[in-house]
N, C-alpha and C positions, 0 to 999 in steps of 0.2 A: 525325753522320750514321748514327744508329741504324737508320734505315729501310733503308739500303744493306746493312747486316749481316743484318738480318732477311730482306730480299728475296732475298739470295744463296742462301737455302735453299728458294726457291719450287719448284725442280724436285723436291726431295725431299718437299715438303709443299705441294700445289697451292693451298690456301686463302691462302697467303702472297702470291699474285699480287695480292691486294687492295692491297698496299702500293705498287704502281706507279701507283695512281690518285691524282691530286692532291687530289680532293675528300675522299678518305678520310684522307689525311695532314693536310689542313687541319683536319678535324674533330678529329684527334688533337692537333694543335697548340693548338686551342681548349681542349680538356680539360686538356692538360699545363700550359699557362699558368695556367689557373684553379686547378688543384690546387696549384701552387707557391705561389700567394697564400694559399690556405687553410692550407697547412702552415707557411709562414714568416711571414706577416704578423703574427700575434699576438706572436711572439718578437721581430720587428723593431720593432714598436711599443713594447714594453717596453724594448728596448735603446736606442732613440733617446731615449725619455723619461729613461732612466737617465743617459745622457751629455749630457743637456740640449740635444739637437738638436731644439729646439722652435720653434714659430712665434712671430714677433715682429709684433704688430699696431701699425701706425702710427696716430698720433692723428688724422691727417687723413682716415682711412678712415671707413666707416660705424660709428656708435657701437654698433650691435648686434653688431659683430664683435669687440669688445674682450674678450669672454669666451673667445674662441678662442685667446688668447695662452696658450702653454704646450702646445698640441697638437703632437705630433711631426710633423716635416716631413722632406723629402728622401725620401719614400716612392717617388719616381720611380725610385730605384735598383732597387727590387724589380720595378717594371714592366719596366724595360729588361732586367734579368737574366732575368726569366721569358720575355720575348720571345726573347732570344738563346738561352736553353736550349731552348725549344720548337723554334726553327728549326734549331738544331744537331742535334736529335734527329730531326726529321721532314722537314727541307728538303734539297734537293740542293745541296750546297756547291760543286759544279762549275759551278753556274749563276751567271753574272756578276752578274745582277740581284739575286740573293739577297745576294751579297757587298757590293754597293754599298748596299743597304738596311741591312745590318748596320753598315756604315761610317757611314751617315747618322745612325741612331738612337744609335749609340755616341758619335760625334763631337759631336753637338748636346747629348747628355746630359752629356758631360764639361764642356762650356761652362757648362751650367746647374748642374752639380755645384760648379764653382769659384765661381760666383755665390752659390749657397746656402751654401756653406761660410763665405764671408766674412760673409754676413748672420747666420749662426748664431753665429759666434765673437764678432763685435762687437755683436750684437744690434740696434743702431740704425744699422748700416751699410747703404748701398744696394747693397752687393755690388760686383761688378766695375764699373769705370767704363764708362759707356755706350758711349763710342767704342771701348774695348778689346773689349767683348763683341760689339759690332756688327761690328768688323773681323774677329774670329775667325769669326763666322757667315758673312761674305762670302767669306772665304778658303776655308772648307770647301765652301760652295756652288759656288764657282768650280772647285774641284778636281773636284767631282761633275759639273758641266756639261762640263768639258774631257774627262772620261772618255767621255762620250757623243759629244761633237762630233768626236772623233778616232777614232771606232769605224768602220772601213771596212765592217763587216758590217751596220751599221744602215741599212736602205733609206730610213728616214724621218728621218734625222738633220737637225736644224735645222728640222723641219717643225712647224707648229702646226695641230692638228686643230680644225675648227669644228663644234660640236654642231648637231644637227638637219639636217645636210647630208651627203650621201653622199660620203665621202672628199674633202671640200673641204679642201685643205691650203694653208697659206701658208708659203712658204720664208722663214725669218727670216734666213738667212745667218749672218754673224758676230754679229748681234744676238741669236742664240740663247743665247749665253753670259750677257750681262747679264739676259736675260729669265728664264733658269733660276735665276739668282741671286735675282731679284726674287720668283719663285714660292716657292723654298725658304726664303729668309730671311723673307719675308712670312708664310708659313704657320707657321713656327716661332714668330714673335713674336705672331701672331694667337691661337694656342692659349694662349700665355703670358698674354696680356691677358684671355682668357676665364676663366682659372683663378682666379676671385676668390671663388666661393661653393661650398659643399660639393657635390661630385658633378657640377657643371655641365659642366666641360671634359671630364672623363673619360667622361661619358655621351655627349657629342657626338662624341668621338673614336671610341667604340665604334660609334655609328651610321655614321660616315664609313667605318670599317673594313669594315662589312658591305657598304655600297654599292660601295666600291672593290674588295672581294673579288670581287663579281659582275662588275665591269668588267674586271679583270685576267684572270679566268678566261675570259671571252668573247673578249678580245683575243688570248689565247694559244691558243685552240681554232680550228683551221682551218675546221671546219664551221660553228660558231656565228658566227664573225666574217664569213664569207662570206654567210651567211643574213641577218645584221643589217646588212651593209654598213659594218662598222667595220674599222679597221686591224688586220690580222693581224700580230702581233709575236711571232715564234717565241721561245720560252723565257720569255716574260712570264707565262705561266700558272702557273709555279712560285711566283710571288709571292702566289698564293692562300693558300699555306701561311703566308707571312709575315703576310698580313692576318688569317688565322685566329689566329695567335699574338698579334697586337695586340688582336684582339677579345676573346680569352680573358683577356688581361692586363687589359683595360679592365673586364670584368665582375668579375674577381677583386678589383681595386683598388676598384671602386665599392662592393663589399660593406662595405668599411671606411671609404670616403670619403663615403658617403651621409650626409645630414643626420641627426643631428649627427655631423660627421666625427671619426673616431678618429685619422686621419692625413692629412696633405696630401702631394701629390706634389712640390711645390716646382718650381723652375725646371729641375731635372734631369729631371723627368718631362715638363713642358709643352714645353720647348724640344726635347727628344728626340723626343717624339711628333709635334710640329708639323713638325720637320725631316723626319721619316720620311714624313708625309703629303705634304709638298711634293715630296720626291724621288720618291715613288710616282707623283705626277701628271706629273712630267717624264719618267719612264721610259715611261709608258703614253700619252704625248701627250694627256693629258686635263687640261691645265692650266685650261682654261675650265670644265670640268665640276667641278673641285675647288672653284671659286668658288661653284658651285651646291650641291654636297654640304656644303661648309663655310660655308654662307651666314651662319650665326650668327657664326662666327669673323670673317667679313668685316664684318658689321654692328658687332661689338664694336670692331674696329680703327678703322673709320671714325668711330665715336662719339667715340673718344679724339682722333682727328685734328681733327674738327669742334670739339670742346670747346676744344682747345688753340688752334686758329686763331682761333676766335671771341673767346676771352679776350684773346689778344695784340692783335687788331685793334680790338676794341670795348670790352674790359674787362668784357664780359658773358658769361655761360655759357648755352649752349643747353640743357644737361641739368642736373638737380640735382646729378648726380655722374657721372663716367665712370670705367670703361667703362659701357655702358648698363644692364647688370644691376644696378649700384648705383643708377642713376636710379630704377628701379622699386622697389628697396628703400626709397629715400628717399621715394617716394610712398606708402609704407605697405604694399606687398605683402610678405607673409611670405616668407622665403627659400625654403621648399619650393615655394611657388606659382611663383616666378620660375623655379626650376630645371625643374619639370615642364612649364611652358608653353614654355620655350625648347627642351626636348627634343622636345615635340610639333612645333614649327616645324622642328626639325632632321630629324625623321622625314619630314615632308612634303617638305622640300627634297631629302632622299635619294631619295625615291620619284620626285620630279620629275627628278632627275639620271638615273635609270634609264630614264625615257621617252625620253631622247636616243638610246637604242639602237634604238628602234622608229620614232620619228617622224623619218624621213629621206627 
């Protein structure tokens, strides 16, 4: 909480008043997370390669990916550490939403870390058993959901906000808990499924962080939320700093993860970032908007579900390969073209999500 220390001297030096503004601290969080990557990533890449924490490519994946075997993985550790360091420096740690977001990204990151560690050590292992990993994700999401459900100060607890309508809320009652679990666990695994080609997932996470940053700032600002007829959630505006930290970390990691990747984030990064995005949506009552912002993540997830269901029921595959980004690779699209086109769609969807603020 470096900003508290600096701000305490504002009476002696008036320019330090700027530290009380969320937007200023969010910008500092972006820069801090970015600089941490530039300073530490080269050293971490060398260290991971030295200890053989490298990617294992499965034979049933795209043949064009076989050359990626040996690329350092588990880079998500740096992503999470840079986010936490930035938030610790520039965020208000007395804000409960900041603490819950730190719990989410760290908790899901640890689940991914255990999965990555087993894969790296055994090379051909599938990591944590599916039921064990899924159970851990559900338990953590349930804990997060219960924290909100039993909060007497939350005026909109168990409410679902419907986009494009002025404060149209649906009271989910006790179903709020399983619904929040679905959103958080679904988001975590959706980002994980999307992380299959260089820079795709981290680029889309960065786009989602920008859109969510705007949404949380407006929700936490009494004037803007009233003008745009969105829910005013006191204290939520502080999450703009967290979104800034995630955006800076995404940009910093993309520098080294862009095609051809020097490092992969692994499950520690994808599960951690996905869990954080899902938790952010639950906090801000923007669960449906998350499905718009992260439309590519949704499409990737459904492509896998459709592929599995079709093969089990008919013995035939709908796509050449799933998730769907591999389908386009199998059709002959170069990897960079798939990435950039998916990013373009992600930007369009992010802009569409922001129109929900005005079209009401």
